[in-house]
C-alpha positions, 0 to 999 in steps of 0.5 A: 682662476679658470674662466667662468665661460671655460668652465661652462664650456667644457662641462656642455661639451660632455652633456650635449648642451650649450655653455649658457645651458649648463652654466645657468643649471649649475648656477640655479642648482647652487642657488636652490642650496643657499636659499633653502626652501624658500627658492621658489618664492624669490625666485618668482620675485627675481623673475618679475625684477631682473631683465637679462642683463641682472640674470646675467650678473647673478648667474655670473657670481653664483657660478664663481661663488660654487666653483671656490666651494668646489675647490676648497671641498665643501658643499654649501649649506643655506643662508640665512635669508636676511644675507642671501636675499639683499646679497644676491640682488646686489650682486645682479646689479654689479657689472664690475669684474673686481666687485662682482669677484668680492660678491662672490666671495662673500656668497662663498663664505657665507654659504660654506659649510666648513666655515667656524671662524669667518661669520657673514654678517647682513652688514656686510652686503651694505657696506661693500655695495658701496665700495667701488674697485679703486676702494676693495682693492685699497682695503686689500691692500691695507689687509696684506700691509698689516700682516706679517709671517708668524710661524709659517703662516700670515698674521695681522700685525698686533700694533697695527690693531692697537695703534693704528694707521696716520691720514699719511699711511692711509694715504701712501697705501691709497696710493700705490699705483695711483696716479700721484705715486712716485715708486722711486721714492719708497716710504713715502706717499709722494704726490708728484707735480702737485703744482703742475696738476693741482686740479687733478690732485685735488679729485684725488685727495677728495676721493680719498677723503670720501672713501676713509669718510665712508668707512668710518660711517660703515664701522669699517674704520673708527676714528680717534684723535690722540694728543701729542704734548709739544716740548718746551723749554723751561727758560729764565730770561733774567728778565730780558727774555720770555720766562716759560714756567710750569703754569704757562700754556703748552700748546698740545700737537693732536694727531689723527689716528684710524683704526681697523675695527674687529667688524672692518677684518672681518668683512675684508677677510669675508670678500677675500674667498675662502680659499684665502680664509684660515680655517680653524 
C-alpha cells in the first residue's frame, strides 16, 4: 500500500500546494460524500471537539478509505448517520496504525457503492472500538485458518462453521508469533518455558481468556459445552471385583466449543477492506 504521505505529496507537487493541504482537501471531499447533507452540522460538532491529533487521525483514516475505493474502481456512497457518526468519532481517537487500517477498511466497505454482499452493521463500530492490535490480528489469523481453495477461490471451511473451535485450537491461533510459541513444534499451541516464566505465562493466558470473553460478549463468538460420553467397560467381577451395570452412573466429559457467528464472520470481513472482499 502506498503511504498516505506519498499520495498527498505527489498530488501536491502537481497542484503547487503543500501535502497537508492536498491531503486535507481530499479527505474532506470524501467525508462530504459519505456524510451527506448533514456534513456541515457534523463538521461544526467535530470542530468543537477535535484537537489537532484527533483531526490528523481522522484525515489519515479517510484518505486510506478513499484510496481503497479508488483502487476498487467504485465511487463512495452516503453512509447512514448511525454508522458514519460513531465510526468517524472512534477512528479519530485511534493512534495505532494497524487499528486505523481496520477503521479505514470498515469505512470503505460502508461507503462502497458496489458492495452488494457485505453489510456494515452499526454494531461493528462498537466491536472494533474494544479491540487491540493483537486481537484484530487474532481474528485475521482465525479467518485465514478457516479458508481453503474452492474452484480457484478461497472459501470458509464448512465444518469450522458447524463444528467450531476448541479452546486449544483458538489458543494455537492466538499464540502464533506470540512470546510462547515454538514454531519448531507444529500442530500444538506449545507454551515453552512455562515454569521458568510462570508469571509472564499467566499474564499471557489472562489476556487470551479476556479476548475470548470479549468476543463472546460482542457476539463474534458463541460458546457451547458439548457432552462427550466416556467409554465404560461392563465388567462382571464374579463377586470379587467391581461390577458396572447399565444402571451405574457414567461420567460425562464436557468440551467447550466456540463457533464464529454469522455476525462474527461478517465483522471480520468488513474489517478487511473492499480490495480483499469477494464481490457478488
